[in-house]
C-alpha positions as CSV (number, residue, x, y, z in Angstrom):
1,M,0.0,0.0,0.0
2,A,1.4,3.4,-1.0
3,T,1.8,6.1,1.6
4,D,1.4,9.8,0.7
5,Y,3.9,11.4,3.0
6,D,2.9,14.9,1.8
7,A,-0.7,14.5,3.0
8,P,-1.6,16.4,6.2
9,R,-1.6,14.2,9.3
10,R,-4.9,13.4,10.9
11,T,-5.3,12.9,14.6
12,E,-7.6,10.4,16.3
13,S,-9.8,13.3,17.4
14,D,-10.2,14.4,13.8
15,E,-11.5,11.0,12.8
16,V,-13.9,10.7,15.8
17,S,-15.3,14.2,15.3
18,E,-16.1,13.4,11.6
19,D,-18.0,10.2,12.4
20,S,-21.7,10.6,13.2
21,L,-23.4,8.6,15.9
22,E,-25.3,6.6,13.3
23,E,-22.0,5.7,11.5
24,L,-20.5,4.5,14.8
25,K,-23.6,2.4,15.6
26,A,-23.4,0.9,12.1
27,Q,-19.8,0.0,12.5
28,R,-20.5,-1.6,15.9
29,R,-23.3,-3.7,14.4
30,V,-20.9,-4.9,11.7
31,R,-18.3,-5.9,14.3
32,E,-20.8,-7.7,16.4
33,R,-22.1,-9.6,13.3
34,R,-18.6,-10.6,12.5
35,V,-18.0,-11.9,16.0
36,R,-21.2,-13.9,15.8
37,E,-20.3,-15.3,12.4
38,A,-16.8,-16.3,13.7
39,D,-18.4,-17.9,16.7
40,G,-20.6,-20.0,14.5
41,G,-23.7,-18.0,15.5
42,R,-23.9,-19.8,18.8
43,P,-25.2,-17.7,21.8
44,H,-22.7,-17.2,24.5
45,R,-23.1,-19.3,27.6
46,P,-22.9,-17.6,31.0
47,I,-19.6,-18.2,32.9
48,S,-19.8,-19.3,36.5
49,L,-17.6,-17.2,38.8
50,R,-18.2,-19.1,42.0
51,P,-15.1,-20.3,43.8
52,P,-14.3,-24.1,43.7
53,A,-16.1,-26.2,46.3
54,G,-14.3,-26.8,49.6
55,G,-11.7,-24.0,49.3
56,H,-11.4,-20.3,49.9
57,G,-8.9,-19.5,47.2
């Protein structure tokens, strides 16, 4: 990929300020869909955080 070293630099705040709320929501939905597809579409099972029986840690 070619890099244009003469182009003005953009900061992260420039990019965020240009994105609308709807665009950010759409990007989030796409990422969530990709995660579900990579996971085979299976729903996540809850994780038990209880300590093991018979011990305090």
